[in-house]
mmCIF file as gemmi writes it, N, C-alpha and C atoms, coordinates in Angstrom:
data_model
loop_
_atom_site.group_PDB
_atom_site.id
_atom_site.type_symbol
_atom_site.label_atom_id
_atom_site.label_alt_id
_atom_site.label_comp_id
_atom_site.label_asym_id
_atom_site.label_entity_id
_atom_site.label_seq_id
_atom_site.pdbx_PDB_ins_code
_atom_site.Cartn_x
_atom_site.Cartn_y
_atom_site.Cartn_z
_atom_site.occupancy
_atom_site.B_iso_or_equiv
_atom_site.pdbx_formal_charge
_atom_site.auth_seq_id
_atom_site.auth_asym_id
_atom_site.pdbx_PDB_model_num
ATOM 1 N N . MET Axp A 1 ? 1.098 -0.902 -0.074 1 0 ? 1 A 1
ATOM 2 C CA . MET Axp A 1 ? 0.249 -0.083 -0.2 1 0 ? 1 A 1
ATOM 3 C C . MET Axp A 1 ? 0.952 1.263 -0.099 1 0 ? 1 A 1
ATOM 4 N N . ASP Axp A 2 ? 0.743 2.259 -0.531 1 0 ? 2 A 1
ATOM 5 C CA . ASP Axp A 2 ? 1.325 3.373 -1.098 1 0 ? 2 A 1
ATOM 6 C C . ASP Axp A 2 ? 0.45 4.648 -0.133 1 0 ? 2 A 1
ATOM 7 N N . ILE Axp A 3 ? 1.145 4.502 1.046 1 0 ? 3 A 1
ATOM 8 C CA . ILE Axp A 3 ? 0.619 5.591 1.86 1 0 ? 3 A 1
ATOM 9 C C . ILE Axp A 3 ? 0.05 6.945 1.503 1 0 ? 3 A 1
ATOM 10 N N . LYS Axp A 4 ? 0.964 7.827 1.013 1 0 ? 4 A 1
ATOM 11 C CA . LYS Axp A 4 ? 0.915 9.267 0.07 1 0 ? 4 A 1
ATOM 12 C C . LYS Axp A 4 ? -0.025 9.055 -0.994 1 0 ? 4 A 1
ATOM 13 N N . GLU Axp A 5 ? -0.38 7.671 -1.327 1 0 ? 5 A 1
ATOM 14 C CA . GLU Axp A 5 ? -1.262 7.658 -2.865 1 0 ? 5 A 1
ATOM 15 C C . GLU Axp A 5 ? -2.655 7.596 -1.933 1 0 ? 5 A 1
ATOM 16 N N . LYS Axp A 6 ? -2.297 7.001 -0.854 1 0 ? 6 A 1
ATOM 17 C CA . LYS Axp A 6 ? -3.905 6.636 0.077 1 0 ? 6 A 1
ATOM 18 C C . LYS Axp A 6 ? -4.593 8.277 0.506 1 0 ? 6 A 1
ATOM 19 N N . ILE Axp A 7 ? -3.267 8.652 1.076 1 0 ? 7 A 1
ATOM 20 C CA . ILE Axp A 7 ? -3.518 9.801 1.633 1 0 ? 7 A 1
ATOM 21 C C . ILE Axp A 7 ? -4.486 11.134 0.646 1 0 ? 7 A 1
ATOM 22 N N . LYS Axp A 8 ? -3.477 11.344 -0.332 1 0 ? 8 A 1
ATOM 23 C CA . LYS Axp A 8 ? -3.839 12.121 -1.368 1 0 ? 8 A 1
ATOM 24 C C . LYS Axp A 8 ? -5.712 11.812 -1.75 1 0 ? 8 A 1
ATOM 25 N N . GLU Axp A 9 ? -6.092 10.57 -1.964 1 0 ? 9 A 1
ATOM 26 C CA . GLU Axp A 9 ? -7.147 10.134 -2.259 1 0 ? 9 A 1
ATOM 27 C C . GLU Axp A 9 ? -8.338 9.894 -1.247 1 0 ? 9 A 1
ATOM 28 N N . ILE Axp A 10 ? -7.568 10.237 0.147 1 0 ? 10 A 1
ATOM 29 C CA . ILE Axp A 10 ? -8.963 10.744 1.016 1 0 ? 10 A 1
ATOM 30 C C . ILE Axp A 10 ? -8.843 11.994 0.978 1 0 ? 10 A 1
ATOM 31 N N . VAL Axp A 11 ? -7.938 12.76 1.042 1 0 ? 11 A 1
ATOM 32 C CA . VAL Axp A 11 ? -7.896 14.23 0.882 1 0 ? 11 A 1
ATOM 33 C C . VAL Axp A 11 ? -9.023 14.924 -0.019 1 0 ? 11 A 1
ATOM 34 N N . GLU Axp A 12 ? -8.88 14.05 -1.384 1 0 ? 12 A 1
ATOM 35 C CA . GLU Axp A 12 ? -9.798 14.511 -2.151 1 0 ? 12 A 1
ATOM 36 C C . GLU Axp A 12 ? -11.081 14.435 -1.871 1 0 ? 12 A 1
ATOM 37 N N . GLU Axp A 13 ? -11.443 12.899 -1.325 1 0 ? 13 A 1
ATOM 38 C CA . GLU Axp A 13 ? -12.963 12.424 -1.18 1 0 ? 13 A 1
ATOM 39 C C . GLU Axp A 13 ? -13.343 13.107 0.268 1 0 ? 13 A 1
ATOM 40 N N . ILE Axp A 14 ? -12.818 14.141 1.46 1 0 ? 14 A 1
ATOM 41 C CA . ILE Axp A 14 ? -12.958 14.55 2.034 1 0 ? 14 A 1
ATOM 42 C C . ILE Axp A 14 ? -13.054 15.911 1.751 1 0 ? 14 A 1
ATOM 43 N N . THR Axp A 15 ? -12.535 16.391 0.906 1 0 ? 15 A 1
ATOM 44 C CA . THR Axp A 15 ? -12.722 18.241 0.627 1 0 ? 15 A 1
ATOM 45 C C . THR Axp A 15 ? -13.901 18.286 -0.462 1 0 ? 15 A 1
ATOM 46 N N . LYS Axp A 16 ? -14.396 16.994 -0.742 1 0 ? 16 A 1
ATOM 47 C CA . LYS Axp A 16 ? -15.383 17.23 -1.947 1 0 ? 16 A 1
ATOM 48 C C . LYS Axp A 16 ? -16.567 16.954 -1.32 1 0 ? 16 A 1
ATOM 49 N N . ASN Axp A 17 ? -16.481 16.656 -0.029 1 0 ? 17 A 1
ATOM 50 C CA . ASN Axp A 17 ? -17.806 15.997 0.652 1 0 ? 17 A 1
ATOM 51 C C . ASN Axp A 17 ? -18.327 15.981 1.814 1 0 ? 17 A 1
ATOM 52 N N . PRO Axp A 18 ? -18.702 17.595 2.062 1 0 ? 18 A 1
ATOM 53 C CA . PRO Axp A 18 ? -18.697 18.001 3.199 1 0 ? 18 A 1
ATOM 54 C C . PRO Axp A 18 ? -19.373 16.76 4.481 1 0 ? 18 A 1
ATOM 55 N N . SER Axp A 19 ? -20.663 16.16 4.037 1 0 ? 19 A 1
ATOM 56 C CA . SER Axp A 19 ? -20.516 15.355 5.575 1 0 ? 19 A 1
ATOM 57 C C . SER Axp A 19 ? -19.475 14.211 5.662 1 0 ? 19 A 1
ATOM 58 N N . LEU Axp A 20 ? -18.544 13.556 4.961 1 0 ? 20 A 1
ATOM 59 C CA . LEU Axp A 20 ? -17.465 13.397 5.532 1 0 ? 20 A 1
ATOM 60 C C . LEU Axp A 20 ? -16.422 13.942 5.654 1 0 ? 20 A 1
ATOM 61 N N . LYS Axp A 21 ? -16.133 14.945 5.605 1 0 ? 21 A 1
ATOM 62 C CA . LYS Axp A 21 ? -15.342 16.179 6.451 1 0 ? 21 A 1
ATOM 63 C C . LYS Axp A 21 ? -15.875 15.985 7.558 1 0 ? 21 A 1
ATOM 64 N N . LYS Axp A 22 ? -16.949 16.133 8.123 1 0 ? 22 A 1
ATOM 65 C CA . LYS Axp A 22 ? -17.493 16.513 9.22 1 0 ? 22 A 1
ATOM 66 C C . LYS Axp A 22 ? -17.013 15.169 10.044 1 0 ? 22 A 1
ATOM 67 N N . GLN Axp A 23 ? -17.854 14.034 9.466 1 0 ? 23 A 1
ATOM 68 C CA . GLN Axp A 23 ? -17.475 12.632 10.28 1 0 ? 23 A 1
ATOM 69 C C . GLN Axp A 23 ? -15.736 12.619 10.384 1 0 ? 23 A 1
ATOM 70 N N . PHE Axp A 24 ? -15.07 13.066 9.581 1 0 ? 24 A 1
ATOM 71 C CA . PHE Axp A 24 ? -13.294 12.678 9.655 1 0 ? 24 A 1
ATOM 72 C C . PHE Axp A 24 ? -13.204 14.013 11.069 1 0 ? 24 A 1
ATOM 73 N N . GLU Axp A 25 ? -13.893 14.885 10.801 1 0 ? 25 A 1
ATOM 74 C CA . GLU Axp A 25 ? -13.373 16.016 12.219 1 0 ? 25 A 1
ATOM 75 C C . GLU Axp A 25 ? -13.469 15.408 13.649 1 0 ? 25 A 1
ATOM 76 N N . LYS Axp A 26 ? -14.684 14.507 13.81 1 0 ? 26 A 1
ATOM 77 C CA . LYS Axp A 26 ? -15.158 13.631 14.506 1 0 ? 26 A 1
ATOM 78 C C . LYS Axp A 26 ? -14.746 12.318 14.656 1 0 ? 26 A 1
ATOM 79 N N . GLU Axp A 27 ? -14.474 11.486 14.034 1 0 ? 27 A 1
ATOM 80 C CA . GLU Axp A 27 ? -14.223 10.548 13.956 1 0 ? 27 A 1
ATOM 81 C C . GLU Axp A 27 ? -13.235 10.11 12.742 1 0 ? 27 A 1
ATOM 82 N N . PRO Axp A 28 ? -11.921 10.62 12.801 1 0 ? 28 A 1
ATOM 83 C CA . PRO Axp A 28 ? -11.189 10.468 11.323 1 0 ? 28 A 1
ATOM 84 C C . PRO Axp A 28 ? -10.916 8.863 11.086 1 0 ? 28 A 1
ATOM 85 N N . ILE Axp A 29 ? -10.818 7.502 12.254 1 0 ? 29 A 1
ATOM 86 C CA . ILE Axp A 29 ? -10.533 6.402 11.635 1 0 ? 29 A 1
ATOM 87 C C . ILE Axp A 29 ? -11.715 5.498 10.785 1 0 ? 29 A 1
ATOM 88 N N . LYS Axp A 30 ? -12.885 5.899 11.276 1 0 ? 30 A 1
ATOM 89 C CA . LYS Axp A 30 ? -14.296 5.596 10.828 1 0 ? 30 A 1
ATOM 90 C C . LYS Axp A 30 ? -13.993 6.139 9.401 1 0 ? 30 A 1
ATOM 91 N N . ALA Axp A 31 ? -13.937 7.119 9.054 1 0 ? 31 A 1
ATOM 92 C CA . ALA Axp A 31 ? -14.06 8.486 7.703 1 0 ? 31 A 1
ATOM 93 C C . ALA Axp A 31 ? -13.188 7.624 7.113 1 0 ? 31 A 1
ATOM 94 N N . VAL Axp A 32 ? -11.751 7.573 7.326 1 0 ? 32 A 1
ATOM 95 C CA . VAL Axp A 32 ? -10.553 7.002 6.36 1 0 ? 32 A 1
ATOM 96 C C . VAL Axp A 32 ? -11.281 5.335 6.405 1 0 ? 32 A 1
ATOM 97 N N . GLU Axp A 33 ? -11.756 4.85 7.033 1 0 ? 33 A 1
ATOM 98 C CA . GLU Axp A 33 ? -11.857 3.591 6.956 1 0 ? 33 A 1
ATOM 99 C C . GLU Axp A 33 ? -12.683 3.616 5.769 1 0 ? 33 A 1
ATOM 100 N N . GLN Axp A 34 ? -14.133 4.436 5.981 1 0 ? 34 A 1
ATOM 101 C CA . GLN Axp A 34 ? -14.747 4.482 4.505 1 0 ? 34 A 1
ATOM 102 C C . GLN Axp A 34 ? -14.598 4.441 3.232 1 0 ? 34 A 1
ATOM 103 N N . VAL Axp A 35 ? -13.622 5.507 3.542 1 0 ? 35 A 1
ATOM 104 C CA . VAL Axp A 35 ? -13.222 5.952 2.24 1 0 ? 35 A 1
ATOM 105 C C . VAL Axp A 35 ? -12.65 5.025 1.371 1 0 ? 35 A 1
ATOM 106 N N . LEU Axp A 36 ? -11.377 4.307 2.027 1 0 ? 36 A 1
ATOM 107 C CA . LEU Axp A 36 ? -10.572 2.986 1.689 1 0 ? 36 A 1
ATOM 108 C C . LEU Axp A 36 ? -11.258 2.005 1.579 1 0 ? 36 A 1
ATOM 109 N N . GLY Axp A 37 ? -12.614 1.444 2.383 1 0 ? 37 A 1
ATOM 110 C CA . GLY Axp A 37 ? -13.404 0.208 2.336 1 0 ? 37 A 1
ATOM 111 C C . GLY Axp A 37 ? -12.835 -0.909 2.86 1 0 ? 37 A 1
ATOM 112 N N . VAL Axp A 38 ? -11.928 -0.131 3.844 1 0 ? 38 A 1
ATOM 113 C CA . VAL Axp A 38 ? -11.007 -1.665 4.33 1 0 ? 38 A 1
ATOM 114 C C . VAL Axp A 38 ? -10.789 -0.968 5.747 1 0 ? 38 A 1
ATOM 115 N N . ASP Axp A 39 ? -10.563 -2.269 6.666 1 0 ? 39 A 1
ATOM 116 C CA . ASP Axp A 39 ? -10.393 -1.706 8.355 1 0 ? 39 A 1
ATOM 117 C C . ASP Axp A 39 ? -8.574 -2.208 8.619 1 0 ? 39 A 1
ATOM 118 N N . LEU Axp A 40 ? -8.136 -1.31 8.894 1 0 ? 40 A 1
ATOM 119 C CA . LEU Axp A 40 ? -6.388 -1.158 8.657 1 0 ? 40 A 1
ATOM 120 C C . LEU Axp A 40 ? -6.17 -1.043 9.902 1 0 ? 40 A 1
ATOM 121 N N . PRO Axp A 41 ? -4.856 -1.897 10.287 1 0 ? 41 A 1
ATOM 122 C CA . PRO Axp A 41 ? -4.35 -1.91 12.069 1 0 ? 41 A 1
ATOM 123 C C . PRO Axp A 41 ? -3.766 -0.402 11.885 1 0 ? 41 A 1
ATOM 124 N N . ASP Axp A 42 ? -3.975 -0.174 13.593 1 0 ? 42 A 1
ATOM 125 C CA . ASP Axp A 42 ? -4.075 0.899 14.364 1 0 ? 42 A 1
ATOM 126 C C . ASP Axp A 42 ? -2.802 2.093 13.446 1 0 ? 42 A 1
ATOM 127 N N . ASP Axp A 43 ? -2.009 1.069 13.607 1 0 ? 43 A 1
ATOM 128 C CA . ASP Axp A 43 ? -0.392 2.025 13.472 1 0 ? 43 A 1
ATOM 129 C C . ASP Axp A 43 ? -0.246 1.973 11.893 1 0 ? 43 A 1
ATOM 130 N N . VAL Axp A 44 ? -0.75 1.783 10.559 1 0 ? 44 A 1
ATOM 131 C CA . VAL Axp A 44 ? -1.365 2.4 9.675 1 0 ? 44 A 1
ATOM 132 C C . VAL Axp A 44 ? -1.939 3.196 9.705 1 0 ? 44 A 1
ATOM 133 N N . ILE Axp A 45 ? -3.527 2.957 10.043 1 0 ? 45 A 1
ATOM 134 C CA . ILE Axp A 45 ? -4.569 4.39 10.429 1 0 ? 45 A 1
ATOM 135 C C . ILE Axp A 45 ? -4.241 5.453 10.743 1 0 ? 45 A 1
ATOM 136 N N . GLU Axp A 46 ? -3.286 5.534 12.062 1 0 ? 46 A 1
ATOM 137 C CA . GLU Axp A 46 ? -2.765 6.908 12.528 1 0 ? 46 A 1
ATOM 138 C C . GLU Axp A 46 ? -1.93 7.541 11.833 1 0 ? 46 A 1
ATOM 139 N N . LYS Axp A 47 ? -0.816 6.854 10.891 1 0 ? 47 A 1
ATOM 140 C CA . LYS Axp A 47 ? -0.018 7.114 9.837 1 0 ? 47 A 1
ATOM 141 C C . LYS Axp A 47 ? -0.725 8.537 9.038 1 0 ? 47 A 1
ATOM 142 N N . ILE Axp A 48 ? -2.078 7.673 8.558 1 0 ? 48 A 1
ATOM 143 C CA . ILE Axp A 48 ? -2.885 8.237 7.456 1 0 ? 48 A 1
ATOM 144 C C . ILE Axp A 48 ? -3.835 9.016 7.69 1 0 ? 48 A 1
ATOM 145 N N . ILE Axp A 49 ? -3.901 9.461 8.966 1 0 ? 49 A 1
ATOM 146 C CA . ILE Axp A 49 ? -4.964 10.041 9.42 1 0 ? 49 A 1
ATOM 147 C C . ILE Axp A 49 ? -4.221 11.204 9.916 1 0 ? 49 A 1
ATOM 148 N N . ASP Axp A 50 ? -2.846 11.259 10.086 1 0 ? 50 A 1
ATOM 149 C CA . ASP Axp A 50 ? -1.682 12.428 10.066 1 0 ? 50 A 1
ATOM 150 C C . ASP Axp A 50 ? -1.544 12.975 8.988 1 0 ? 50 A 1
ATOM 151 N N . GLY Axp A 51 ? -0.912 12.034 8.162 1 0 ? 51 A 1
ATOM 152 C CA . GLY Axp A 51 ? -1.415 12.6 6.663 1 0 ? 51 A 1
ATOM 153 C C . GLY Axp A 51 ? -1.897 13.608 6.201 1 0 ? 51 A 1
ATOM 154 N N . VAL Axp A 52 ? -3.554 12.855 6.078 1 0 ? 52 A 1
ATOM 155 C CA . VAL Axp A 52 ? -4.393 13.739 6.126 1 0 ? 52 A 1
ATOM 156 C C . VAL Axp A 52 ? -4.77 14.648 6.595 1 0 ? 52 A 1
ATOM 157 N N . LYS Axp A 53 ? -4.598 14.601 7.989 1 0 ? 53 A 1
ATOM 158 C CA . LYS Axp A 53 ? -4.662 15.962 9.062 1 0 ? 53 A 1
ATOM 159 C C . LYS Axp A 53 ? -3.581 17.245 8.336 1 0 ? 53 A 1
ATOM 160 N N . ALA Axp A 54 ? -2.545 16.731 8.066 1 0 ? 54 A 1
ATOM 161 C CA . ALA Axp A 54 ? -1.3 17.841 7.573 1 0 ? 54 A 1
ATOM 162 C C . ALA Axp A 54 ? -1.336 18.444 5.88 1 0 ? 54 A 1
ATOM 163 N N . LYS Axp A 55 ? -2.158 17.635 5.285 1 0 ? 55 A 1
ATOM 164 C CA . LYS Axp A 55 ? -2.488 17.847 3.879 1 0 ? 55 A 1
ATOM 165 C C . LYS Axp A 55 ? -3.547 18.902 3.758 1 0 ? 55 A 1
ATOM 166 N N . ILE Axp A 56 ? -4.414 18.839 4.923 1 0 ? 56 A 1
ATOM 167 C CA . ILE Axp A 56 ? -5.956 19.75 4.739 1 0 ? 56 A 1
ATOM 168 C C . ILE Axp A 56 ? -5.189 20.698 5.249 1 0 ? 56 A 1
ATOM 169 N N . THR Axp A 57 ? -4.344 20.563 6.372 1 0 ? 57 A 1
ATOM 170 C CA . THR Axp A 57 ? -3.805 21.738 6.778 1 0 ? 57 A 1
ATOM 171 C C . THR Axp A 57 ? -3.13 22.557 6.273 1 0 ? 57 A 1
ATOM 172 N N . VAL Axp A 58 ? -2.399 22.08 5.572 1 0 ? 58 A 1
ATOM 173 C CA . VAL Axp A 58 ? -1.494 22.865 4.454 1 0 ? 58 A 1
ATOM 174 C C . VAL Axp A 58 ? -2.141 23.447 3.033 1 0 ? 58 A 1
ATOM 175 N N . ASP Axp A 59 ? -3.263 22.688 2.818 1 0 ? 59 A 1
ATOM 176 C CA . ASP Axp A 59 ? -4.26 23.506 1.74 1 0 ? 59 A 1
ATOM 177 C C . ASP Axp A 59 ? -4.909 24.408 2.123 1 0 ? 59 A 1
ATOM 178 N N . ASN Axp A 60 ? -5.662 24.088 3.485 1 0 ? 60 A 1
ATOM 179 C CA . ASN Axp A 60 ? -6.296 25.765 3.652 1 0 ? 60 A 1
ATOM 180 C C . ASN Axp A 60 ? -5.411 26.631 4.033 1 0 ? 60 A 1
ATOM 181 N N . VAL Axp A 61 ? -4.21 26.793 4.264 1 0 ? 61 A 1
ATOM 182 C CA . VAL Axp A 61 ? -3.277 27.891 4.446 1 0 ? 61 A 1
ATOM 183 C C . VAL Axp A 61 ? -2.987 28.148 2.804 1 0 ? 61 A 1
ATOM 184 N N . SER Axp A 62 ? -2.822 27.429 2.316 1 0 ? 62 A 1
ATOM 185 C CA . SER Axp A 62 ? -2.541 28.04 0.856 1 0 ? 62 A 1
ATOM 186 C C . SER Axp A 62 ? -3.444 28.464 0.086 1 0 ? 62 A 1
ATOM 187 N N . ASP Axp A 63 ? -4.791 28.15 0.585 1 0 ? 63 A 1
ATOM 188 C CA . ASP Axp A 63 ? -6.144 28.763 -0.06 1 0 ? 63 A 1
ATOM 189 C C . ASP Axp A 63 ? -6.11 30.33 0.585 1 0 ? 63 A 1
ATOM 190 N N . ILE Axp A 64 ? -5.782 30.303 2.366 1 0 ? 64 A 1
ATOM 191 C CA . ILE Axp A 64 ? -5.932 31.782 2.754 1 0 ? 64 A 1
ATOM 192 C C . ILE Axp A 64 ? -5.025 32.867 2.423 1 0 ? 64 A 1
ATOM 193 N N . ALA Axp A 65 ? -3.853 31.976 2.183 1 0 ? 65 A 1
ATOM 194 C CA . ALA Axp A 65 ? -2.235 32.977 1.222 1 0 ? 65 A 1
ATOM 195 C C . ALA Axp A 65 ? -2.847 33.224 0.01 1 0 ? 65 A 1
ATOM 196 N N . GLY Axp A 66 ? -3.502 32.522 -0.929 1 0 ? 66 A 1
ATOM 197 C CA . GLY Axp A 66 ? -3.792 33.205 -1.968 1 0 ? 66 A 1
ATOM 198 C C . GLY Axp A 66 ? -5.262 34.552 -1.789 1 0 ? 66 A 1
ATOM 199 N N . ALA Axp A 67 ? -6.349 34.107 -0.69 1 0 ? 67 A 1
ATOM 200 C CA . ALA Axp A 67 ? -6.846 34.652 -0.964 1 0 ? 67 A 1
ATOM 201 C C . ALA Axp A 67 ? -6.274 36.446 -0.406 1 0 ? 67 A 1
ATOM 202 N N . ILE Axp A 68 ? -5.442 36.247 0.339 1 0 ? 68 A 1
ATOM 203 C CA . ILE Axp A 68 ? -4.818 37.609 1.074 1 0 ? 68 A 1
ATOM 204 C C . ILE Axp A 68 ? -4.574 38.486 -0.137 1 0 ? 68 A 1
ATOM 205 N N . LYS Axp A 69 ? -3.313 37.42 -0.897 1 0 ? 69 A 1
ATOM 206 C CA . LYS Axp A 69 ? -2.783 37.979 -1.996 1 0 ? 69 A 1
ATOM 207 C C . LYS Axp A 69 ? -3.578 39.092 -2.864 1 0 ? 69 A 1
ATOM 208 N N . LYS Axp A 70 ? -4.804 38.419 -3.071 1 0 ? 70 A 1
ATOM 209 C CA . LYS Axp A 70 ? -5.783 38.608 -3.947 1 0 ? 70 A 1
ATOM 210 C C . LYS Axp A 70 ? -5.736 40.559 -3.574 1 0 ? 70 A 1
ATOM 211 N N . LEU Axp A 71 ? -6.188 40.197 -2.114 1 0 ? 71 A 1
ATOM 212 C CA . LEU Axp A 71 ? -6.487 41.82 -2.058 1 0 ? 71 A 1
ATOM 213 C C . LEU Axp A 71 ? -5.557 42.708 -2.062 1 0 ? 71 A 1
ATOM 214 N N . PHE Axp A 72 ? -4.689 42.188 -2.544 1 0 ? 72 A 1
ATOM 215 C CA . PHE Axp A 72 ? -3.323 43.877 -2.496 1 0 ? 72 A 1
ATOM 216 C C . PHE Axp A 72 ? -3.053 43.591 -4.521 1 0 ? 72 A 1
């Protein structure tokens, strides 16, 4: 399993599905397993969740920075 590819896939699903995003915020393990369609070992799922959270945070910061640049 390519974890980076799975993180990308999960981020795409979460960002385009508001109900899945809410579920990820409340129950990240269940949300990730729902997207992947499999039950993963805790150590693997934790790495994926950390990666998804980091990617979503980076994307949000990039969006905010882009919006600020448009103001000037």
